[in-house]
C-alpha positions in Angstrom: -24.1 1.9 6.1 -22.4 -0.2 8.8 -18.6 0.0 9.1 -18.4 -3.8 8.4 -20.2 -3.3 5.1 -17.6 -0.7 4.0 -14.8 -3.3 3.9 -13.7 -3.9 0.3 -14.0 -7.5 -0.9 -10.6 -7.1 -2.6 -8.8 -6.1 0.7 -5.7 -8.1 1.6 -6.6 -9.2 5.1 -3.3 -10.9 5.5 -1.0 -7.9 5.0 -0.8 -7.5 8.8 0.7 -11.0 8.9 3.5 -10.2 6.4 1.7 -11.6 3.4 1.8 -9.7 0.1 -1.4 -11.4 -1.0 -4.1 -13.6 0.3 -3.2 -17.4 0.5 -4.4 -19.5 -2.4 -6.3 -22.7 -2.1 -5.2 -23.8 -5.6 -1.6 -22.7 -6.0 1.4 -23.1 -3.7 1.9 -20.3 -1.2 5.7 -20.2 -1.6 5.8 -16.5 -2.5 3.1 -15.3 -0.1 5.6 -14.0 2.4 8.1 -11.3 1.4 10.6 -9.5 3.6 9.9 -5.8 3.9 6.1 -5.9 3.7 5.6 -6.8 7.3 5.9 -5.1 10.7 9.0 -5.8 12.7 10.5 -7.8 9.8 13.8 -9.6 10.5 16.9 -10.2 8.4 18.9 -13.5 8.7 22.5 -12.4 8.4 23.6 -16.0 9.2 21.7 -17.4 6.3 24.7 -18.0 4.0 27.1 -19.1 6.8 27.5 -22.9 6.7 27.3 -24.9 10.0 30.5 -26.5 11.3 30.8 -30.2 10.5 29.0 -32.3 13.0 27.0 -29.4 14.4 23.4 -30.3 15.2 21.0 -27.7 13.7 19.0 -25.6 16.1 15.6 -27.2 16.8 13.6 -24.0 17.4 12.1 -21.6 14.9 10.5 -18.2 15.1 6.9 -18.0 13.9 5.0 -14.7 13.2 1.3 -14.2 13.5 -0.7 -10.9 13.2 1.1 -7.5 13.5 4.0 -7.8 15.9 3.0 -11.0 17.7 5.8 -13.6 17.3 6.7 -16.7 19.3 9.3 -19.6 19.3 8.4 -23.2 18.6 10.2 -26.5 18.7 10.4 -28.5 15.6 11.1 -32.2 14.9 13.9 -33.4 12.8 11.7 -34.7 10.0 10.4 -31.3 9.1 12.5 -29.3 6.6 11.2 -25.7 7.2 12.0 -22.5 5.4 11.1 -18.9 5.9 7.7 -18.1 4.5 6.1 -21.5 5.0 2.7 -21.8 6.6 2.6 -24.0 9.7 0.1 -25.4 12.1 1.5 -24.9 15.6 0.5 -25.8 19.2 -2.0 -23.4 20.8 -4.2 -23.5 23.9 -6.7 -24.8 23.0 -6.4 -26.4 19.5 -3.8 -25.2 17.0 -2.9 -21.9 15.4 -1.6 -21.0 11.9 1.5 -18.9 11.5 4.3 -18.1 9.1 7.9 -19.1 9.6 10.0 -15.8 10.0 13.3 -17.2 11.1 15.1 -20.6 11.1 18.6 -21.8 12.0 21.2 -20.4 14.3 19.9 -16.8 14.1 16.9 -18.1 16.2 19.3 -19.0 19.0 20.5 -15.4 19.1 17.0 -14.0 18.9 15.9 -16.2 21.9 18.9 -15.0 23.9 18.0 -11.4 23.1 14.4 -11.9 24.3 15.6 -13.9 27.4 13.9 -17.1 26.2 15.6 -20.3 27.3 15.8 -22.9 24.4 16.1 -25.7 27.0 12.7 -25.0 28.5 10.3 -27.9 28.4 7.2 -25.7 28.0 8.2 -24.4 24.5 5.3 -25.1 22.2 5.7 -27.5 19.3 5.2 -27.3 15.5 2.5 -29.8 14.5 2.9 -29.9 10.7 3.0 -27.9 7.5 -0.4 -26.4 7.0 -2.8 -28.6 4.9 -5.3 -27.3 2.5 -8.1 -27.6 5.1 -5.9 -25.7 7.6 -5.4 -22.8 5.1 -9.1 -22.7 4.2 -10.2 -22.5 7.8 -7.4 -19.8 8.4 -8.7 -17.7 5.6 -12.3 -17.9 6.9 -11.1 -16.9 10.4 -8.9 -13.9 9.3 -11.7 -12.5 7.1 -14.0 -12.3 10.2 -11.6 -10.1 12.2 -12.6 -6.7 10.9 -16.4 -7.2 11.2 -15.8 -8.8 14.6 -13.9 -5.7 15.8 -16.6 -3.3 14.6 -19.4 -5.3 16.2 -17.5 -5.8 19.5 -17.0 -2.0 19.7 -20.8 -1.5 19.4 -21.4 -4.1 22.2 -18.8 -2.4 24.5 -20.3 1.0 23.8 -23.8 -0.2 24.6 -22.4 -1.5 28.0 -20.9 2.0 28.6 -17.5 0.4 29.2 -14.5 2.8 29.6 -12.2 0.8 27.3 -11.0 1.0 23.7 -10.9 -2.2 21.6 -7.9 -1.9 19.3 -7.5 -5.2 17.5 -8.9 -8.7 17.1 -6.9 -11.7 16.2 -8.6 -15.0 15.5 -6.8 -18.3 16.1 -6.0 -20.2 13.0 -8.4 -23.0 13.8 -11.3 -20.5 14.3 -12.0 -21.6 17.9 -10.7 -18.6 19.8 -10.4 -14.8 19.4 -8.0 -12.5 21.2 -9.3 -9.0 21.8 -6.6 -6.3 22.5 -7.8 -3.3 24.4 -6.5 -0.2 26.2 -8.0 1.3 29.4 -7.0 3.9 31.9 -8.7 2.1 34.8 -9.4 -1.4 35.8 -12.2 -2.8 33.7 -14.7 -5.5 34.7 -15.4 -7.1 31.3 -17.2 -10.4 32.5 -20.5 -9.3 31.0 -18.7 -8.2 27.8 -17.0 -11.6 27.5 -20.4 -13.3 27.9 -22.0 -11.3 25.2 -19.1 -11.7 22.8 -19.1 -15.4 23.2 -22.8 -15.6 22.5 -22.4 -13.3 19.4 -19.3 -14.9 17.8 -19.5 -18.5 19.1 -15.8 -18.7 19.9 -13.7 -18.7 23.0 -12.9 -15.1 24.1 -9.6 -13.9 25.5 -9.2 -10.2 26.6 -5.6 -8.9 26.6 -4.8 -5.4 27.8 -2.0 -3.5 26.2 -0.4 -0.1 26.8 -0.6 3.1 24.7 2.8 2.4 23.0 1.8 -1.2 22.2 -1.4 0.1 20.7 0.5 2.4 18.3 2.8 -0.4 17.3 -0.1 -2.6 16.4 -2.1 0.0 14.5 0.9 1.7 12.8 0.9 5.2 11.4 3.1 8.0 10.1 5.2 10.1 12.5 5.9 13.8 12.4 9.2 12.9 10.6 7.2 11.6 7.6 8.3 8.0 8.1 6.3 5.0 9.4 6.3 4.7 13.2 9.5 3.1 14.6 7.4 0.9 16.9 5.5 -0.6 14.0 8.6 -1.3 11.8 11.6 -2.2 13.9 11.4 -1.1 17.5 10.5 -4.0 19.7 11.4 -2.8 23.2 10.1 0.4 24.8 12.5 2.3 27.1 11.5 5.0 29.5 11.6 8.5 27.9 11.9 11.5 30.2 11.6 15.2 29.6 15.3 15.4 30.6 16.1 13.9 27.2 14.4 16.8 25.5 15.9 19.3 27.8 19.5 18.1 27.1 18.8 18.3 23.4 17.8 21.9 23.7 14.2 21.2 22.6 11.2 23.2 23.6 9.2 21.4 26.3 6.0 21.6 24.3 3.9 18.4 25.0 2.2 18.7 21.6 5.5 18.5 19.7 7.2 16.0 21.9 4.3 13.5 22.1 4.0 10.7 19.6 0.9 9.1 18.2 0.5 7.1 21.4 0.3 10.3 23.5 3.6 9.5 25.3 6.9 11.1 24.8 8.5 10.1 21.4 10.8 7.1 21.6 13.2 8.9 19.2 14.1 11.4 21.9 16.4 8.7 23.3 18.2 8.0 20.1 20.6 11.0 20.3 20.4 11.4 24.1 23.8 9.7 24.8 25.6 11.8 22.2 24.2 15.0 23.6 25.0 14.0 27.2 28.6 13.1 26.2 29.1 16.4 24.3 27.7 18.5 27.2 30.3 17.2 29.6 32.7 19.7 28.0 30.4 22.6 28.8 30.3 24.7 32.0 28.1 23.0 34.6 26.3 26.3 35.5 24.9 29.1 33.4 27.5 31.6 34.6 27.3 35.3 33.9 30.4 36.8 32.3 31.8 40.1 33.7 33.2 42.5 31.2 34.2 46.1 31.4 31.5 46.8 28.8 28.9 45.2 31.0 27.6 41.8 32.3 26.7 39.2 29.7 24.4 36.2 30.2 24.1 33.0 28.1 21.1 32.9 25.7 21.5 29.5 23.9 24.1 26.8 23.1 25.1 24.9 20.0 26.1 21.5 21.5 28.0 19.9 18.7 29.5 23.2 17.4 30.9 23.9 20.9 29.4 27.4 21.0 27.6 29.3 23.7 25.7 32.4 22.6 26.0 35.4 25.0 24.3 38.8 25.0 24.9 41.9 27.1 22.2 42.7 29.6 22.0 46.2 28.0 21.6 44.7 24.5 19.9 41.3 24.7 19.1 41.1 21.0 22.8 41.2 20.0 24.1 37.7 20.5 27.7 36.7 20.2 29.0 33.2 19.6 31.7 32.3 22.1 33.6 29.0 21.9 33.3 26.8 25.0 37.0 26.8 25.7 37.0 30.6 25.7 34.0 30.7 28.0 35.9 28.5 30.5 38.9 30.8 30.3 36.7 33.9 31.0 35.0 32.2 33.9 38.4 31.4 35.5 39.4 35.0 35.1 36.1 36.3 36.6 36.6 34.0 39.6 40.0 35.6 40.2 38.2 39.0 40.2 39.5 40.0 36.7 37.0 41.4 34.1 37.7 41.0 30.4 37.6 44.1 28.1 34.7 43.0 25.9 33.0 39.9 24.5 33.7 40.9 20.9 37.4 39.9 21.5 36.4 36.3 22.0 33.5 36.0 19.6 33.7 33.6 16.7 33.0 34.8 13.2 29.9 33.1 11.9 28.8 35.5 9.2 30.9 33.9 6.5 29.4 30.5 7.3 25.9 31.9 7.0 26.8 33.6 3.7 28.2 30.4 2.4 25.1 28.4 3.4 22.9 31.1 1.7 25.0 30.8 -1.5 24.8 27.0 -1.5 21.0 27.2 -1.0 20.6 29.7 -3.7 22.6 27.6 -6.1 20.5 24.6 -5.3 17.3 26.6 -6.0 18.7 27.8 -9.3 19.4 24.2 -10.4 16.0 23.1 -9.3 14.3 25.9 -11.4 16.2 24.8 -14.5 
């Protein structure tokens, strides 16, 4: 059985556009869009703040399309638009169909965040609220996306092209299709475009994306058990280096540090600044400690507890928790040529804490069993 034939007729093809159900040709589509059921959803925290008297309402809105594709459009004063309404907007060529995701002053802040100048003359325009014929053609186009993706993969495979087709998005007027792909090398897809245009009878646009953008479009579940950050709220990808993992005392294991995209996990940057700030209080070098009992070397550190675990060279399995301030004092004495008596005099007692944690954990298990 072909992959296209496996698609369920009851599938909601519009869920990737933030729609909780398929648009209706009979009833109004006021409730089609719900916050929380779409990728990179936005919250308008200025919605209930009234505009100052005499203030001209902002003339741009944010319109969302498939997955994480959004754009800004200029409206005319005679259109009273609200979040969730279906619009026909300017495209090249023809028109596209999208859903209003933000209106009002919050759009001005959103454009500033994305470095989009609202005074630009080339901002595309909103044509009208979608008519019944627009919605009907939109539904037809969207329902063809999955079969088109499966068929285009077969065509690319027959051409032995070293590329991966990830997603297909049809324009709302069913005259153009955008093919998103990833490739490690430069790809000559002129023959592929010719075959796709003959097969699907639409204008073809190929758009290359990176591995992180691919993961954000396709979505998935991370190792933390939650939906991927890039497909829910993360819209900008900062460089992630192995130094972020090293500072957080993580094992440099590529299999554990890599995300679904194969790159280092974006979440490694979330706590990087906190760890970097806390480590400023630690000795810059892994100094040995000289004691009369023997030399001791650092084994591991607990950054936020402010502890460095030391062990004697003669007994590496017996680790002692030394506070950072005490370590600094010992290092100063060692530099003066003075050796301390023994590490045990400076070690912090952690056994009681462990016993307390075991007690709390056991109590929790007992309650769970009841």
